[in-house]
Backbone bond lengths (Angstrom), bond angles and torsions (degrees), N, CA, C in turn:
res aa  C-N    CA-C-N  psi(-1)  N-CA   C-N-CA  omega(-1)  CA-C   N-CA-C  phi
1 M - - - 1.437 - - 1.522 108.55 -
2 D 1.306 116.69 132.82 1.460 121.27 179.39 1.515 110.84 -68.81
3 N 1.304 115.54 143.93 1.447 121.53 174.34 1.523 107.55 -83.96
4 P 1.344 118.99 114.99 1.457 120.28 -174.90 1.518 113.29 -66.02
5 T 1.321 118.31 -18.02 1.456 118.40 179.77 1.521 111.34 -75.91
6 N 1.341 117.87 -11.02 1.461 120.78 177.26 1.523 112.02 -85.34
7 R 1.299 117.15 -6.08 1.448 121.57 -177.79 1.517 109.82 -123.70
8 R 1.299 115.95 154.22 1.463 119.74 176.61 1.512 109.59 -67.69
9 H 1.319 115.72 135.11 1.457 120.88 174.62 1.513 111.07 -109.41
10 E 1.323 116.29 3.52 1.449 117.66 -178.47 1.518 107.94 -58.06
11 P 1.306 116.81 121.04 1.461 119.34 -175.61 1.521 111.96 -59.96
12 E 1.330 114.93 141.53 1.452 119.69 172.23 1.523 108.34 -69.10
13 R 1.295 115.14 -33.15 1.454 120.67 175.13 1.520 107.64 -156.23
14 N 1.295 115.39 140.55 1.461 122.09 171.58 1.508 106.23 -110.11
15 Q 1.285 116.92 139.63 1.446 120.34 176.86 1.515 108.15 -128.03
16 T 1.299 115.66 140.70 1.452 120.40 172.82 1.512 108.43 -125.07
17 F 1.308 115.05 146.56 1.453 122.00 179.63 1.511 108.22 -131.59
18 Y 1.326 116.81 140.87 1.459 121.27 179.49 1.515 109.33 -125.25
19 Q 1.334 115.74 134.26 1.449 121.38 174.51 1.520 107.54 -132.83
20 P 1.342 117.48 119.26 1.464 119.85 -178.77 1.525 111.85 -51.51
21 G 1.308 115.30 137.50 1.459 120.90 179.23 1.515 114.02 86.53
22 I 1.315 117.00 -19.09 1.461 120.49 -179.24 1.521 110.16 -112.42
23 G 1.316 117.46 -41.91 1.455 121.35 -179.95 1.509 111.58 115.17
24 S 1.318 115.57 -153.34 1.456 121.55 -176.44 1.516 111.52 -116.09
25 A 1.311 114.53 152.65 1.457 121.69 174.06 1.517 108.07 -123.04
26 L 1.305 116.11 146.13 1.458 123.28 179.00 1.518 107.82 -117.37
27 I 1.321 116.56 128.67 1.463 121.76 176.60 1.519 107.35 -113.94
28 V 1.333 116.65 128.72 1.465 121.94 -176.60 1.522 109.44 -120.01
29 D 1.327 115.77 124.55 1.462 121.53 169.83 1.516 106.34 -86.97
30 C 1.332 117.40 131.20 1.463 120.94 -175.33 1.522 109.45 -148.67
31 E 1.316 116.10 -174.03 1.463 122.28 176.16 1.518 109.16 -126.88
32 N 1.311 116.64 139.61 1.463 123.61 171.34 1.529 115.00 61.45
33 A 1.319 116.92 32.93 1.467 119.31 173.89 1.524 108.80 -69.52
34 T 1.303 116.41 153.27 1.462 122.46 175.91 1.531 107.81 -117.36
35 P 1.335 118.22 165.53 1.461 119.18 177.77 1.529 113.53 -58.51
36 G 1.314 118.42 -21.15 1.456 121.49 178.99 1.524 114.19 -92.46
37 T 1.318 117.81 1.69 1.461 120.92 179.79 1.524 109.95 -72.68
38 V 1.329 116.13 136.43 1.468 120.85 177.35 1.525 109.25 -122.73
39 I 1.325 114.77 152.97 1.453 121.41 174.58 1.518 107.58 -91.10
40 M 1.325 115.57 128.90 1.459 122.39 176.99 1.521 108.76 -106.35
41 M 1.307 116.80 138.88 1.456 121.74 172.51 1.511 105.95 -124.61
42 G 1.336 115.36 103.51 1.455 119.29 -170.61 1.523 108.19 63.99
43 A 1.323 117.05 -129.51 1.465 121.59 178.82 1.526 112.18 -92.87
44 T 1.344 116.90 4.59 1.465 121.10 -176.32 1.515 111.13 -96.16
45 M 1.334 116.03 123.45 1.458 121.43 175.40 1.528 107.68 -83.39
46 L 1.334 116.28 118.13 1.455 120.43 -179.22 1.525 110.25 -84.48
47 T 1.319 115.97 146.30 1.461 120.60 174.61 1.525 106.30 -67.59
48 T 1.323 115.61 111.93 1.465 122.05 -168.86 1.522 111.41 -110.19
49 S 1.332 115.31 137.55 1.467 121.98 173.80 1.520 108.38 -106.40
50 Y 1.325 115.07 130.66 1.461 121.80 178.80 1.521 107.80 -86.45
51 G 1.336 116.38 117.41 1.460 120.00 175.84 1.511 110.76 -93.11
52 S 1.342 115.12 -45.23 1.458 121.94 -179.99 1.525 107.76 -170.55
53 R 1.325 116.18 -177.97 1.470 120.32 177.39 1.516 111.59 -62.18
54 T 1.336 116.47 -16.30 1.460 120.19 -176.55 1.526 114.41 -118.01
55 M 1.349 118.68 4.88 1.452 119.80 -179.47 1.521 112.44 -149.42
56 L 1.330 114.65 127.11 1.458 122.66 175.14 1.521 107.83 -127.30
57 S 1.329 116.43 155.44 1.461 120.13 174.33 1.520 108.86 -141.04
58 A 1.326 115.06 157.22 1.464 119.77 -179.62 1.520 109.69 -155.20
59 L 1.335 115.17 150.13 1.451 120.72 170.77 1.518 108.16 -82.02
60 V 1.325 116.18 139.99 1.461 121.39 -179.79 1.527 108.45 -108.29
61 P 1.328 118.27 117.51 1.462 120.64 179.48 1.529 110.80 -60.01
62 P 1.333 117.29 137.95 1.473 121.04 -178.25 1.526 113.94 -53.24
63 A 1.309 118.55 -31.51 1.470 120.89 -179.35 1.530 111.85 -60.44
64 L 1.347 117.90 -25.74 1.461 120.85 -177.88 1.523 113.04 -78.92
65 Y 1.338 116.96 -14.69 1.464 119.05 178.07 1.530 111.84 -130.57
66 A 1.326 116.86 20.59 1.463 121.88 -178.44 1.532 112.79 -69.58
67 G 1.310 117.32 -27.54 1.460 120.85 179.86 1.507 110.70 -133.68
68 A 1.323 115.21 164.09 1.461 120.29 179.12 1.521 110.31 -62.43
69 G 1.319 115.96 144.48 1.455 120.35 178.41 1.513 111.58 161.02
70 T 1.309 115.22 -175.24 1.461 122.04 -178.84 1.518 109.67 -127.02
71 Q 1.313 116.40 136.19 1.458 122.82 175.60 1.530 107.95 -120.95
72 Q 1.318 116.90 144.92 1.458 121.87 172.64 1.524 107.99 -87.98
73 V 1.323 116.69 126.67 1.466 122.07 178.58 1.517 107.76 -112.16
74 Y 1.340 115.24 133.11 1.459 120.11 178.48 1.520 109.21 -155.21
75 L 1.317 115.91 168.75 1.462 122.47 179.25 1.512 108.87 -104.17
76 L 1.323 115.61 147.69 1.461 121.71 -178.77 1.519 108.70 -137.82
77 N 1.342 115.92 133.92 1.461 120.87 173.17 1.530 109.37 -151.66
78 D 1.321 116.95 -169.62 1.463 121.41 -176.41 1.523 113.37 -60.82
79 F 1.333 117.54 -20.88 1.456 121.47 -177.67 1.521 113.02 -89.46
80 G 1.326 117.40 -13.43 1.461 120.84 -178.29 1.509 111.37 133.91
81 E 1.325 115.07 -153.52 1.457 119.08 -178.66 1.524 110.48 -121.69
82 S 1.323 114.58 158.43 1.453 122.14 -177.72 1.519 111.17 -89.44
83 N 1.314 115.43 -177.42 1.454 120.95 169.74 1.523 108.00 -61.14
84 R 1.318 116.33 155.93 1.458 121.21 178.52 1.521 109.83 -105.08
85 V 1.320 115.05 144.73 1.462 121.23 173.83 1.521 107.70 -126.74
86 E 1.318 116.12 152.89 1.446 120.40 -179.87 1.517 111.00 -86.66
87 F 1.321 115.69 136.23 1.455 123.98 173.16 1.515 105.81 -111.31
88 V 1.318 116.70 112.76 1.461 121.13 -173.54 1.521 109.75 -103.56
89 V 1.325 115.67 128.57 1.458 122.24 174.01 1.524 106.52 -108.59
90 E 1.320 115.00 118.32 1.453 119.86 -179.84 1.519 109.52 -91.21
91 G 1.326 115.54 144.46 1.458 121.12 -177.39 1.492 113.99 -84.92
């Protein structure tokens, strides 16, 4: 099994979706994800769904985007953590 920390995890594209009453979802394109890989937003571990080695998704709690600011998003698994990317919430 490849160690994901040896490869770039910087997403080719990040997508977010918002649905009133439900919240937002984050979809991350990556490389070498495992079923145990989770998406981190700052210090918050998001409930993550494993789609494949190249796609993960997670629900983002409203508190994380309630106000303007920047969060660091990265992947975490048994091998370590990925590169970090900024998630910007505009006010």
